[in-house]
Every structure is written in structure tokens, then in C-alpha cells.
C-alpha positions in Angstrom: 0.1 0.0 0.2 1.4 3.9 -1.1 2.3 6.0 2.0 -0.1 8.7 3.0 1.2 12.1 1.9 0.8 15.5 3.7 -0.5 17.7 1.6 2.0 19.8 1.7 4.5 17.5 0.5 2.6 17.0 -2.9 4.0 18.9 -5.7 3.0 22.1 -7.0 3.1 23.9 -10.4 1.5 27.3 -11.4 -1.7 28.1 -13.4 -0.8 29.3 -16.9 -4.5 31.4 -16.6 -5.0 32.8 -13.4 -1.1 32.8 -11.9 -1.6 31.2 -8.7 -0.5 27.6 -7.5 -2.1 24.2 -7.6 -1.3 21.0 -6.3 -1.3 17.7 -7.4 -4.6 16.1 -7.8 -4.9 12.0 -8.1 -6.9 11.9 -10.8 -4.2 14.2 -12.8 -1.3 11.0 -11.5 -0.9 9.7 -15.2 -0.8 13.4 -17.0 1.0 15.9 -14.6 3.7 16.9 -16.9 1.0 18.1 -19.2 -1.3 19.8 -16.8 -1.4 23.3 -17.1 -4.1 25.2 -15.6 -5.6 24.7 -12.0 -9.1 24.3 -12.9 -11.8 23.7 -16.4 -12.8 27.4 -15.8 -9.0 28.4 -16.4 -8.8 26.2 -19.7 -11.7 27.2 -21.1 -10.4 31.3 -20.4 -6.9 30.7 -21.7 -6.9 31.9 -24.9 -3.1 31.4 -27.1 -3.9 33.1 -29.9 -4.3 36.5 -27.4 -1.1 36.4 -26.2 
């Protein structure tokens, strides 16, 4: 069985859209290196052509 981790020990990234930090989630385990947004709302609001 896997060791339980404290939330403070989990990896963290900065959201591309809102620039807020967000922690690793279990549902992102396989795709963590591809995750760029903290939520679906930030993903929808992001417009790469506007830059």
C-alpha cells in the first residue's frame, strides 16, 4: 500500500491562466507533466492566440 502524504508534500505548479499555485491531484497522476491549468474554468478562459 502506498504511503500517505501530507498535502504540503505534494508537487505544485503555477496555473498558466490565473497564476495561482495548485497542488497535484490523484486524477492527474498519469498526466501531471501535461497539466497547465488549475481548473476547467481557467482552461476555457485561456486564449493562446491573444498573446
